[in-house]
C-alpha positions in Angstrom: -3.0 -36.4 43.3 -5.7 -39.0 43.4 -7.8 -39.3 40.3 -11.1 -40.6 39.0 -10.1 -44.2 39.7 -9.7 -43.3 43.3 -13.2 -41.8 43.5 -15.0 -44.7 41.9 -12.6 -47.6 41.7 -13.3 -49.1 45.1 -16.9 -50.4 45.1 -18.9 -51.7 48.0 -22.6 -52.4 48.3 -22.7 -50.6 51.6 -20.4 -47.7 50.4 -22.6 -47.0 47.4 -26.0 -47.7 48.9 -26.5 -50.8 46.9 -28.1 -52.8 49.7 -28.9 -56.1 48.1 -31.8 -57.1 50.4 -30.9 -58.4 53.9 -30.0 -62.0 53.6 -28.6 -65.1 55.3 -27.2 -68.5 54.3 -29.5 -71.2 53.0 -32.5 -68.9 52.8 -32.6 -65.3 51.9 -35.6 -63.0 52.3 -36.1 -60.6 49.4 -38.4 -57.6 49.9 -41.0 -57.4 47.2 -43.5 -54.6 47.9 -46.7 -55.4 46.1 -48.7 -52.5 47.5 -47.5 -48.9 47.7 -46.1 -47.9 51.0 -47.2 -44.7 52.5 -44.6 -42.0 52.0 -43.7 -39.4 54.6 -42.5 -36.5 52.4 -39.8 -36.1 49.8 -36.1 -35.9 50.7 -35.4 -32.8 48.8 -35.4 -29.6 50.7 -32.8 -26.8 50.8 -30.4 -26.8 53.7 -28.9 -23.4 53.8 -28.3 -20.3 51.6 -25.4 -21.8 49.7 -27.7 -24.4 48.2 -30.5 -22.2 46.8 -30.5 -21.9 43.1 -30.1 -18.3 42.0 -33.3 -16.7 40.7 -32.8 -13.2 39.5 -36.5 -12.6 39.2 -37.4 -14.1 42.5 -38.5 -12.4 45.6 -35.5 -12.0 47.9 -37.6 -11.5 51.0 -39.6 -14.7 50.2 -36.4 -16.7 49.9 -35.1 -15.2 53.2 -38.3 -16.2 55.0 -38.1 -19.7 53.5 -34.5 -20.0 54.7 -35.4 -18.8 58.2 -38.2 -21.3 58.4 -35.9 -24.1 57.3 -33.4 -23.3 59.9 -35.9 -24.0 62.7 -35.4 -27.7 61.8 -32.4 -29.9 61.8 -31.3 -31.7 58.6 -32.6 -34.9 60.1 -36.0 -33.3 60.2 -35.8 -31.4 56.8 -34.7 -34.5 55.0 -37.3 -36.7 56.8 -34.6 -38.9 58.3 -35.7 -41.3 61.0 -32.2 -42.8 61.0 -28.8 -42.5 59.3 -27.0 -45.3 57.5 -23.3 -46.3 57.7 -23.2 -45.7 53.9 -24.2 -42.1 54.3 -21.5 -41.4 57.0 -18.9 -43.0 54.8 -19.9 -40.6 52.0 -19.9 -37.7 54.5 -16.2 -38.6 55.4 -15.4 -38.0 51.7 -17.3 -34.7 51.3 -20.2 -33.4 53.4 -21.4 -31.0 50.8 -21.6 -33.7 48.2 -23.9 -35.7 50.6 -26.2 -32.7 51.0 -26.3 -32.0 47.2 -27.0 -35.7 46.6 -30.1 -35.6 48.9 -31.3 -32.4 47.2 -30.7 -33.8 43.7 -31.2 -37.5 43.8 -31.4 -37.9 40.0 -27.8 -36.8 39.7 -26.7 -39.4 42.2 -28.7 -42.1 40.4 -26.8 -41.2 37.3 -23.5 -41.8 39.1 -24.8 -45.2 40.2 -25.2 -46.2 36.6 -21.5 -45.9 35.7 -19.9 -49.1 34.4 -17.5 -49.5 37.3 -20.3 -49.2 39.8 -22.4 -51.9 38.0 -19.5 -54.3 37.8 -18.8 -53.9 41.6 -22.5 -54.5 42.4 -22.5 -57.6 40.2 -19.4 -59.0 42.0 -21.1 -58.5 45.3 -24.3 -60.1 44.2 -22.5 -63.2 42.8 -20.6 -63.6 46.0 -23.7 -63.2 48.1 -25.7 -65.8 46.1 -23.0 -68.4 46.6 -24.5 -69.3 50.0 -28.0 -67.9 49.6 -31.3 -69.0 48.2 -34.0 -66.5 47.6 -37.4 -66.5 49.3 -39.6 -63.6 48.1 -41.9 -62.3 50.8 -44.7 -59.8 50.3 -44.8 -56.9 52.7 -47.8 -54.6 53.3 -46.4 -52.1 55.8 -43.3 -50.5 57.1 -43.5 -52.8 60.1 -43.5 -55.8 57.7 -40.4 -54.4 56.1 -38.5 -54.0 59.3 -39.8 -57.3 60.6 -38.1 -59.1 57.7 -34.8 -57.5 58.8 -35.3 -58.7 62.3 -36.1 -62.2 61.2 -32.9 -62.2 59.2 -31.0 -61.1 62.2 -32.5 -63.8 64.4 -31.8 -66.6 61.9 -28.3 -65.5 61.1 -27.4 -65.2 64.8 -28.5 -68.8 65.3 -26.1 -69.8 62.5 -23.3 -67.8 64.1 -24.0 -69.6 67.3 -23.3 -72.8 65.4 -20.0 -71.5 64.0 -21.2 -70.9 60.5 -20.4 -68.0 58.1 -23.1 -65.5 57.3 -23.3 -62.7 54.8 -25.3 -59.5 54.5 -25.9 -59.2 58.3 -28.2 -56.2 59.2 -26.9 -54.1 62.1 -28.6 -51.3 63.9 -28.6 -49.3 67.1 -28.2 -45.9 68.8 -24.8 -44.3 68.7 -24.2 -40.9 70.2 -28.0 -40.4 70.3 -28.7 -41.2 66.6 -30.2 -44.4 65.3 -27.8 -46.0 62.8 -28.2 -48.9 60.3 -25.9 -50.9 58.1 -25.2 -54.2 56.5 -22.1 -56.3 57.2 -20.7 -58.1 54.1 -19.5 -61.2 56.0 -19.0 -62.6 59.5 -17.0 -65.8 60.0 -14.7 -67.5 62.4 -10.9 -67.9 62.2 -8.9 -70.9 63.4 -8.9 -69.5 66.9 -12.7 -69.4 66.9 -12.6 -65.6 66.9 -15.3 -63.7 65.0 -14.0 -61.8 62.0 -15.8 -59.1 60.0 -14.8 -59.0 56.3 -15.7 -56.2 54.0 -15.2 -56.6 50.3 -14.1 -53.7 48.1 -13.7 -54.1 44.4 -11.1 -52.0 42.6 -11.0 -50.8 38.9 -7.3 -50.5 39.1 -4.8 -53.2 40.4 -3.9 -51.0 43.4 -4.9 -50.1 46.9 -7.0 -47.0 47.5 -5.4 -43.7 48.7 -5.8 -42.4 52.2 -9.0 -40.4 51.4 -10.9 -43.6 50.7 -9.2 -45.6 53.3 -10.5 -43.2 55.9 -14.1 -44.0 54.8 -13.4 -47.8 54.7 -12.0 -47.8 58.2 -14.9 -45.8 59.5 -17.3 -48.2 57.9 -16.0 -51.4 59.5 -15.5 -49.6 62.8 -19.1 -48.6 62.9 -20.2 -52.1 62.0 -18.3 -53.4 65.0 -19.8 -50.9 67.4 -23.3 -51.7 66.1 -22.9 -55.5 66.2 -21.3 -55.5 69.6 -24.1 -53.4 70.9 -26.7 -55.7 69.6 -25.2 -58.8 71.2 -24.4 -57.1 74.5 -27.8 -55.7 75.2 -27.3 -52.1 74.2 -30.3 -52.1 71.7 -33.6 -51.5 73.5 -37.1 -52.1 72.3 -38.0 -48.4 72.6 -34.9 -47.5 70.4 -36.4 -49.4 67.5 -40.0 -48.2 68.0 -39.3 -44.6 68.8 -36.5 -43.7 66.4 -38.1 -45.5 63.4 -41.6 -44.3 64.3 -43.1 -47.8 64.1 -46.3 -49.1 65.6 -45.7 -52.0 68.1 -49.3 -53.1 67.9 -49.3 -53.4 64.1 -50.3 -56.9 63.0 -47.8 -58.4 60.7 -48.8 -59.3 57.1 -49.6 -62.8 56.0 -46.4 -63.3 54.1 -44.3 -62.3 57.1 -46.4 -64.3 59.6 -46.1 -67.4 57.4 -42.3 -67.1 57.2 -41.9 -66.3 60.9 -44.0 -69.5 61.6 -41.6 -71.6 59.5 -38.8 -70.4 61.8 -40.8 -71.3 64.9 -41.8 -67.7 65.7 -45.5 -67.4 66.4 -45.6 -63.7 67.4 -48.4 -61.8 65.6 -47.5 -58.1 66.1 -44.4 -56.1 65.3 -43.7 -55.2 69.0 -43.9 -58.8 70.2 -41.5 -59.8 67.3 -39.0 -57.1 68.5 -39.1 -58.6 72.0 -38.4 -62.1 70.7 -35.5 -61.0 68.5 -33.9 -58.9 71.2 -34.1 -61.8 73.6 -32.4 -64.1 71.1 -29.6 -61.5 70.7 -29.1 -61.2 74.4 -28.8 -65.0 74.7 -26.4 -65.4 71.8 -23.1 -67.2 72.3 -21.3 -64.4 70.4 -19.8 -61.7 72.6 -18.6 -59.4 69.8 -16.4 -59.0 66.8 -12.6 -59.6 67.4 -11.1 -58.7 64.1 -11.9 -56.3 61.2 -10.7 -57.0 57.7 -10.9 -55.2 54.4 -10.4 -57.3 51.3 -9.6 -55.5 48.0 -10.0 -57.4 44.8 -9.5 -56.4 41.1 -12.8 -56.0 39.2 -11.6 -57.5 35.9 -9.5 -60.4 37.0 -11.0 -61.2 40.5 -7.5 -61.3 41.9 -7.1 -60.3 45.5 -5.0 -57.1 45.6 -4.5 -57.2 49.4 -6.2 -57.9 52.7 -5.9 -55.1 55.3 -6.5 -55.6 59.0 -8.1 -52.6 60.7 -7.7 -51.6 64.3 -10.8 -50.1 65.9 -10.2 -47.3 68.5 -13.6 -46.7 69.9 -12.9 -43.3 71.6 -11.5 -41.9 68.3 -14.4 -43.4 66.3 -17.0 -41.9 68.6 -15.3 -38.5 68.4 -15.6 -38.7 64.6 -19.3 -39.6 64.9 -20.0 -36.7 67.2 -18.6 -34.3 64.5 -20.6 -35.9 61.7 -23.8 -36.0 63.8 -23.3 -32.3 64.7 -24.4 -31.4 61.2 -27.4 -33.8 61.1 -28.7 -32.6 64.4 -28.5 -28.9 63.4 -25.5 -27.9 65.6 -23.5 -26.6 62.6 -23.7 -25.9 58.9 -22.4 -28.4 56.3 -18.7 -28.3 55.4 -16.9 -29.0 52.2 -13.4 -30.4 51.7 -10.2 -28.8 53.0 -7.7 -27.2 50.5 -5.6 -30.4 50.6 -8.5 -32.3 49.2 -9.5 -29.8 46.6 -8.9 -32.4 43.9 -12.1 -34.1 44.9 -14.1 -31.1 43.6 -12.9 -31.8 40.0 -14.5 -35.2 40.3 -17.8 -34.0 41.8 -21.0 -33.6 39.6 -22.0 -30.7 41.9 -18.8 -28.6 41.5 -20.4 -25.8 39.6 -23.3 -25.4 42.1 -21.2 -25.7 45.3 -20.7 -22.4 47.0 -18.2 -23.9 49.4 -15.7 -24.5 46.6 -16.2 -21.0 45.3 -15.8 -19.3 48.7 -13.2 -21.5 50.4 -11.2 -23.4 47.8 -10.8 -21.1 44.8 -9.5 -18.1 46.8 -6.8 -20.2 48.4 -5.7 -21.5 45.0 -5.8 -18.0 43.4 -3.7 -16.6 46.3 -1.0 -19.2 45.5 -1.3 -20.2 41.9 1.7 -22.5 42.3 0.1 -24.6 45.0 -1.3 -27.9 43.9 -3.8 -30.0 45.7 -2.2 -33.0 47.4 
């Protein structure tokens, strides 16, 4: 049986949603929002009947009407999601119900992120990142400014890859199976054969490799990064994908801070749409054709010793099949699912165990029917 160390002992910035500002060697852009951005609704709406808090004095008919109204919209709509992240899909591979509860109760998830092992993992990632990065703060004034910074990072880092250099915190994005997906690659570098290698760092609280439940999420993570990156350099990402899925305004004039930095890079475009065109053109003309190797590096948190380096094979057909199943929930084709009985041990580690109807309806009856059966 895998324990608490298995649940929290393998830390990654992407895995935990600790995205440390998109960056690149020599110069790193840090997002510092000086003016409040317009919000488009809270991410905190009930998804189905299993997630409603019981209210003995409430109006049952009112709750039923509310639930029926919610079911007219997909989770992407109800949670105000313009896109999904690789992080979120990795969490979904662990337990889909936990992801849903995390969106409904963000304060609980924030508490998890304050655990010591999470902070140590984040610190290790930051230290490694700053080994080759300087920080350039840039003020942003709109959502278009925010996304423009990512695009400028991509453009600059791609030029460095073209020169054979190593880059870290490379933003990737694109449409997979009809859904816009975003992520951040830990590191891209070349081996002796001049092949492009993706390296993903995982820190471990224990001096051991993770169990199969976490390995599944790690393999999914690097596989999705490869699909996204390869699509970016092979022309799969279109201008309209970025504009339409993220609901951005192509005619939006970029802020002064963004324009000044773009100018220092030799980019003179003034609107968000024109910047998108320039960046996509630079990707299409890149010397890089795609990622050849995927690597997971596991290191011990306390000592910094490398536990092992695992090479991952990416089977695109299998990966896309997994994606279709995960996206089926987000696009409203099915209800959220919890863990199978074999993974019931995860429930004991979950902060939402007492509220989760899936565990009560699916897991507990199976265990009660066979009291001698232990979760694997």
